[in-house]
C-alpha positions in Angstrom: 108.9 16.2 -18.7 111.0 13.3 -18.5 109.4 9.5 -17.3 111.4 9.8 -14.0 109.6 13.5 -13.2 106.3 12.2 -13.7 107.1 9.1 -11.6 108.6 11.6 -8.7 105.2 13.4 -8.8 103.3 10.5 -8.6 105.0 9.1 -5.8 104.0 12.3 -3.9 100.4 10.7 -3.7 101.1 7.5 -2.5 100.7 6.1 1.0 102.9 4.0 2.5 101.5 1.2 1.9 101.3 1.6 -1.6 104.9 2.9 -1.9 105.9 -0.6 -0.5 104.1 -2.2 -3.6 106.1 0.1 -5.7 109.5 -0.2 -4.1 108.7 -4.3 -4.6 109.0 -3.9 -8.3 111.7 -1.5 -8.2 114.0 -3.8 -6.1 112.9 -6.7 -8.7 114.1 -4.5 -11.9 117.1 -3.1 -10.1 119.9 -5.3 -8.8 121.6 -2.1 -7.2 119.1 -1.8 -4.7 118.5 -3.6 -1.2 116.2 -3.7 1.5 117.3 -2.3 4.7 116.0 -4.2 8.0 118.2 -1.7 9.8 116.4 0.8 11.9 116.0 4.4 10.7 118.8 6.3 12.2 116.5 9.8 11.5 117.0 10.2 8.2 115.1 9.4 5.6 115.3 7.6 2.1 117.6 5.1 2.8 121.1 4.5 5.1 124.0 4.7 3.2 126.0 8.1 3.6 125.7 9.5 -0.2 122.0 9.5 0.5 122.2 11.4 3.8 124.6 13.9 1.6 121.9 14.1 -0.8 118.9 14.2 1.1 120.8 17.8 3.1 121.1 19.3 -0.4 117.7 18.3 -1.4 116.1 19.7 1.8 117.3 23.3 1.1 116.2 23.0 -2.5 112.5 22.4 -1.8 110.0 20.0 -2.9 108.8 21.7 -5.5 112.6 21.6 -7.5 113.2 17.8 -6.6 115.7 17.0 -9.4 117.8 14.1 -9.6 121.4 13.9 -10.4 122.3 13.9 -13.4 120.7 14.2 -17.0 118.4 16.8 -17.9 116.1 16.0 -15.1 118.3 19.0 -13.3 116.8 21.6 -15.3 113.2 20.0 -15.0 111.2 21.8 -12.1 108.6 19.7 -10.3 106.5 22.6 -10.2 104.7 22.3 -13.4 100.9 21.8 -14.9 99.4 19.6 -12.5 96.0 19.9 -14.4 97.6 18.6 -17.4 96.3 14.9 -18.5 99.6 13.4 -17.6 98.6 14.0 -13.7 95.3 13.8 -13.9 93.4 12.4 -11.2 96.5 10.8 -9.1 93.9 9.4 -6.6 90.5 9.0 -5.6 90.2 12.5 -3.7 92.9 14.4 -5.6 90.9 17.0 -7.8 90.9 20.6 -6.0 88.6 23.0 -6.7 88.4 26.5 -6.7 86.3 28.6 -4.1 85.0 31.8 -4.6 88.1 33.8 -2.6 90.3 32.4 -5.7 91.9 29.1 -3.1 91.5 25.6 -3.9 89.6 22.9 -1.4 88.7 19.7 -1.5 85.4 19.1 -3.8 82.3 17.2 -3.4 82.5 14.7 -6.3 84.7 11.7 -5.9 83.2 10.1 -3.3 86.1 8.8 -0.5 87.0 11.8 1.0 87.5 12.6 4.5 87.3 16.1 4.6 87.2 18.9 2.2 83.6 19.6 1.4 82.1 16.2 0.9 84.4 13.6 0.3 84.6 13.2 3.9 84.5 9.5 5.3 84.8 8.4 8.6 87.0 5.7 9.1 84.4 4.0 11.2 82.3 4.0 8.4 84.4 1.8 5.9 84.6 -1.0 8.1 80.2 -1.1 8.5 80.1 -1.0 4.5 81.7 -4.5 5.0 78.8 -5.5 6.6 77.1 -8.3 4.6 73.4 -6.6 2.5 72.3 -10.2 2.8 72.7 -10.2 6.7 71.4 -6.9 7.0 68.0 -7.7 5.3 67.2 -11.2 7.2 67.7 -9.3 10.5 65.0 -6.7 9.3 62.8 -10.0 8.0 63.2 -11.0 11.4 61.9 -8.5 12.7 59.0 -7.5 9.8 57.9 -10.4 8.5 58.0 -13.3 11.7 55.2 -15.2 9.7 57.1 -15.8 6.3 60.4 -16.2 7.2 61.1 -19.1 5.3 59.6 -17.0 2.3 61.7 -14.3 2.8 64.7 -16.0 3.5 64.4 -17.3 -0.1 63.7 -14.2 -1.9 66.7 -12.4 0.0 69.0 -15.4 -1.4 68.4 -13.8 -4.9 68.5 -10.4 -4.3 72.4 -9.7 -6.1 74.4 -7.2 -4.6 73.3 -4.2 -6.2 70.2 -4.8 -3.9 67.9 -6.0 -7.1 65.7 -9.5 -7.1 67.0 -11.9 -9.8 64.9 -14.7 -9.3 61.2 -15.7 -10.1 58.3 -15.1 -7.8 56.9 -18.5 -9.8 59.9 -21.0 -9.3 59.6 -19.7 -5.6 56.1 -20.2 -5.4 56.6 -23.6 -6.9 60.0 -24.6 -5.1 58.3 -23.5 -1.8 55.0 -25.1 -1.8 53.1 -21.7 -1.4 50.6 -19.3 -3.9 52.5 -16.6 -5.8 50.6 -13.8 -4.4 52.1 -14.6 -1.1 55.6 -14.7 -2.3 54.6 -11.4 -4.2 53.4 -9.5 -0.9 56.8 -11.0 0.8 58.9 -9.1 -1.6 57.0 -5.8 -1.4 57.6 -6.2 2.3 61.0 -6.7 1.9 60.8 -3.6 -0.8 60.3 -1.5 2.4 63.6 -2.4 4.3 66.9 -0.2 4.0 68.5 0.6 2.6 65.6 2.2 0.1 65.1 0.6 -3.4 66.3 -2.8 -2.0 64.0 -5.7 -3.5 63.5 -4.0 -7.0 63.0 -6.4 -9.8 64.4 -3.4 -12.4 65.9 0.1 -12.3 62.3 1.8 -12.7 60.9 -0.3 -9.8 64.1 0.7 -7.8 63.8 4.6 -8.7 59.9 4.3 -7.7 60.3 2.8 -4.6 62.7 5.9 -3.3 60.7 8.4 -5.0 57.7 7.0 -2.6 60.0 7.1 0.2 60.7 10.4 -0.4 57.3 11.4 -0.9 57.5 12.6 -4.4 55.8 10.3 -6.3 53.4 12.4 -8.1 51.8 12.1 -11.8 54.4 13.6 -13.0 57.2 11.7 -11.5 55.4 8.6 -12.1 55.2 9.0 -15.9 58.8 10.0 -15.7 59.7 6.8 -14.3 58.0 4.9 -16.6 59.9 6.5 -19.8 63.6 6.5 -18.8 64.4 5.6 -22.1 63.6 9.3 -23.1 65.7 10.3 -19.6 68.9 8.1 -20.7 68.5 9.8 -24.5 68.2 13.1 -23.0 64.8 14.1 -25.0 63.9 16.4 -22.6 61.1 18.5 -24.3 59.4 15.0 -25.4 59.5 14.0 -21.8 57.9 17.3 -20.4 55.2 17.3 -22.6 54.4 13.4 -21.4 54.7 14.8 -17.8 52.4 17.8 -18.4 55.0 20.1 -16.7 57.5 23.1 -17.4 60.9 23.6 -17.6 61.5 24.7 -13.8 59.7 21.8 -12.7 61.6 19.4 -15.4 64.8 20.7 -13.8 63.2 19.8 -10.5 62.3 16.5 -11.3 65.6 15.2 -12.9 67.5 16.9 -10.0 65.6 14.3 -7.5 65.9 11.7 -9.9 69.8 12.0 -10.1 69.9 12.0 -6.2 68.4 8.5 -6.1 70.9 5.9 -6.1 70.6 3.0 -8.9 72.4 0.2 -6.8 71.4 0.9 -3.3 72.8 -2.9 -2.5 76.1 -1.4 -3.0 76.8 0.4 0.4 77.0 -2.7 1.7 79.7 -5.9 0.8 81.0 -9.2 2.4 82.1 -9.1 5.8 86.1 -9.2 5.6 86.3 -7.5 2.3 87.2 -3.9 3.7 91.4 -3.1 4.6 92.0 -1.7 7.3 93.7 2.2 7.5 97.2 2.5 8.5 98.3 5.8 9.4 100.9 7.2 7.5 101.7 10.2 10.1 101.5 10.3 13.6 100.8 13.7 16.1 101.2 13.6 19.6 101.7 16.4 22.1 105.3 17.3 22.7 106.7 18.6 26.5 106.2 22.1 25.3 102.8 22.5 24.4 103.0 22.0 20.9 103.2 19.0 18.8 104.9 16.5 17.5 104.5 15.4 13.9 106.3 12.0 13.0 106.3 9.6 10.1 104.9 5.9 11.1 108.0 4.2 10.6 106.7 0.4 10.7 105.1 1.3 7.0 107.8 3.3 5.9 110.0 0.9 3.5 113.6 1.3 3.4 115.7 0.2 0.6 119.5 1.2 0.4 122.2 1.3 -2.8 124.3 -1.5 -2.7 127.9 0.1 -3.9 129.7 -2.8 -2.9 128.0 -5.0 -5.3 128.0 -2.3 -7.7 131.9 -1.8 -7.4 131.9 -5.8 -7.8 130.1 -5.9 -11.0 132.2 -2.8 -12.7 135.5 -4.5 -11.8 134.1 -8.4 -12.7 131.5 -8.4 -15.2 132.1 -4.4 -16.8 133.6 -5.9 -20.3 131.2 -4.5 -22.9 129.7 -1.3 -23.5 126.7 -2.8 -22.5 127.3 -4.3 -19.8 128.6 -0.9 -18.3 126.0 1.2 -19.9 123.4 -1.1 -17.8 125.1 -0.5 -14.8 125.5 2.9 -15.0 121.9 3.3 -16.0 121.1 1.2 -12.8 123.2 3.1 -10.4 121.8 6.6 -11.6 118.4 5.1 -11.2 118.9 4.0 -7.7 120.4 7.2 -6.7 117.7 9.3 -8.6 114.9 6.3 -6.0 117.0 7.3 -2.9 117.0 11.2 -3.9 113.2 11.0 -4.5 112.2 8.5 -1.9 113.7 11.4 0.8 112.2 14.2 -0.2 108.9 12.8 -0.8 109.3 11.7 3.1 110.4 15.3 4.3 107.2 17.2 2.4 105.2 14.8 3.7 106.0 16.0 7.5 106.1 19.5 6.1 102.8 19.5 5.2 101.6 18.1 7.9 103.3 20.1 10.2 101.3 23.2 8.6 98.2 21.4 8.5 98.4 21.1 12.6 99.5 24.5 12.9 96.7 25.5 11.0 94.0 23.4 12.6 95.8 23.9 16.1 92.2 24.6 17.6 91.0 21.0 16.3 93.4 19.1 18.1 93.4 20.7 21.0 89.2 21.3 21.4 87.6 19.0 18.7 85.8 19.2 15.6 84.0 22.5 16.7 87.1 24.5 16.2 87.9 23.1 13.0 88.9 26.3 10.7 88.1 26.6 7.0 91.3 25.9 4.9 92.2 25.8 1.4 95.1 24.4 -0.5 96.2 27.8 -1.4 96.7 28.6 2.4 99.0 25.9 3.0 101.0 26.2 -0.5 101.7 29.9 0.8 102.8 29.1 3.7 105.1 26.6 2.7 106.2 27.8 -0.8 104.9 25.0 -2.7 102.5 24.7 -5.5 99.0 23.5 -4.8 98.7 20.5 -6.6 101.8 19.1 -4.8 99.9 19.6 -1.5 97.2 18.1 -3.1 98.9 14.9 -4.2 100.8 15.1 -0.9 97.7 14.8 1.4 96.3 12.1 -0.9 95.5 8.6 0.5 97.5 9.5 3.6 96.3 9.7 7.1 96.8 11.4 10.3 96.7 9.9 13.8 96.6 12.0 17.0 94.3 11.6 20.0 91.2 12.6 18.4 91.6 9.6 16.2 92.3 8.6 12.4 91.7 11.2 9.5 92.6 11.3 6.2 94.9 14.4 5.8 92.4 16.1 3.0 89.9 16.0 6.2 91.3 19.5 7.4 90.6 21.1 3.9 87.1 22.5 4.4 85.2 25.1 2.9 83.5 28.2 4.7 80.2 28.6 5.9 78.9 32.0 7.1 77.6 33.1 10.5 75.8 36.1 11.9 78.7 37.5 13.2 80.4 37.7 10.6 82.9 35.0 10.7 83.8 31.6 9.1 83.5 28.4 10.3 83.9 24.9 8.7 81.7 23.3 7.3 82.9 20.2 9.2 82.1 21.9 12.5 78.6 22.7 10.9 78.5 18.7 10.1 79.6 17.9 13.7 76.3 20.2 14.9 74.0 18.4 12.2 75.1 15.1 13.7 74.6 16.5 17.5 71.3 18.0 17.2 70.2 14.5 15.4 71.6 12.6 18.3 69.6 14.5 20.4 66.3 14.4 18.6 63.8 12.5 20.1 62.1 9.4 18.2 58.7 11.1 18.9 59.5 14.3 17.6 62.2 13.8 14.9 63.6 16.6 13.0 63.2 17.3 9.4 65.7 19.8 7.5 63.8 22.7 7.9 63.6 21.8 11.5 67.8 21.5 11.7 67.9 25.0 9.6 65.6 26.7 11.9 67.9 25.6 14.8 71.2 26.3 13.0 70.3 29.7 12.4 69.0 30.1 15.8 72.8 29.3 16.8 74.4 31.5 14.2 75.3 29.2 11.1 73.7 31.1 8.1 72.9 27.9 5.8 70.1 26.6 3.4 68.3 23.9 3.7 69.7 21.7 0.5 73.0 22.0 2.4 71.7 20.6 5.2 70.0 17.9 3.5 73.6 17.3 1.7 75.7 17.7 4.8 73.5 15.1 6.2 73.4 12.5 3.6 77.2 12.9 3.8 77.2 12.0 6.9 75.5 9.2 6.3 72.3 10.0 8.5 69.3 9.3 6.8 66.0 11.7 6.2 63.3 12.1 8.7 61.4 9.4 7.8 64.0 7.1 7.4 65.0 7.9 10.9 61.4 7.6 12.4 61.0 3.8 10.7 64.5 3.0 12.1 63.4 3.9 15.4 59.9 1.8 15.0 62.0 -1.5 14.4 64.2 -0.4 17.3 61.3 -0.1 19.4 60.3 -3.5 18.1 63.6 -4.6 18.6 63.4 -4.5 22.2 59.8 -5.1 22.8 60.5 -8.6 21.1 
């Protein structure tokens, strides 16, 4: 694999905004590259005639066989082993996971996401995450600790971004001129706020708060949380003896522990930190009842090869072998980059077009018609490697009448139904969200009740899956929602 080919593959994973930064570096390194401010004439990857000729040839070659002009790159196919370390984890959500049917869907363990499996992130939630933890805690304090607002404010000022209280109760009591027991009582009240675990003085206390919230703080869990050193060292046999549980109960306790958040405050941030999401592709209905797929030209960098300048340098300054070699290398690199950019754009359009075709029901009727879809299904249709499709859909967003979605949102796992037909996991998530949205504050739906309601509608789903989907939607447990309803009622009464 040549460095140029490795770079070409990684270009696929860049969004238009990220590509702008990459090209700025190339413009600084290569004197034969110029930025074009002229409107695009319909061709991609530049404005000169030679680039358009190469674009036409590249289109017939296919993305997986992108080869730059000249040199050893001509014999090196782009369709390579994408599992190799060289290309591993180009993007946050760039790790396809094989499903039971042999295809690939997006995994659930890499955090951001938007779609495939559990890596869905609503773009609206990204802006919500910019809400200050400090302000959020003060809002709750205003509702629940009215008599000790000054003490609560002082304590909240000492809570770090991770959600931990880093101050001293003694110093706070001296500073405010109140008994230390009163300050501690306010801190304990703050520890009942959202996010669960906030205001803890150390990791153990943070986890204890979450265990109590989940109603799992029994004597065995209490012992485990008092001996986190054994958990960290993996001394499970000793821990099992101390907790007086069998291996099955120990495994269940560890699974519960892994579900807790050691840094609850990090779900919030300083206002203004969140960057806006800019779509890379626009989808709109055409006059014939189909769909039109267009790249976002406003964010698409445009460059061209300044051949006049290259000819001038060759005529005036190329007196030495070193100068001639430098100019030749710059021209070759510029030509290759133009070709790679053109093919990148065509590939994005090709993949997006197939996604729209596969998920036509979603664009016409909404998330309830979202189909289960794997990387392999799309790759087979457009004759590309699955990992090429994965890279193309990483870090790129699609804008349509229904909103803004990451391309990976459209790759979802399948959930069985009573009729034997599979439905998208996102459709199930949408139904869970709708059921919870319609619940009565006086009759909050538990996960078990949600399972019963979903099965009555034909969805064959387990309780742990309902809980996982609910958490991926950032919807709290029934206990947390009941508390939120009470806070809302108190706010309205005030």
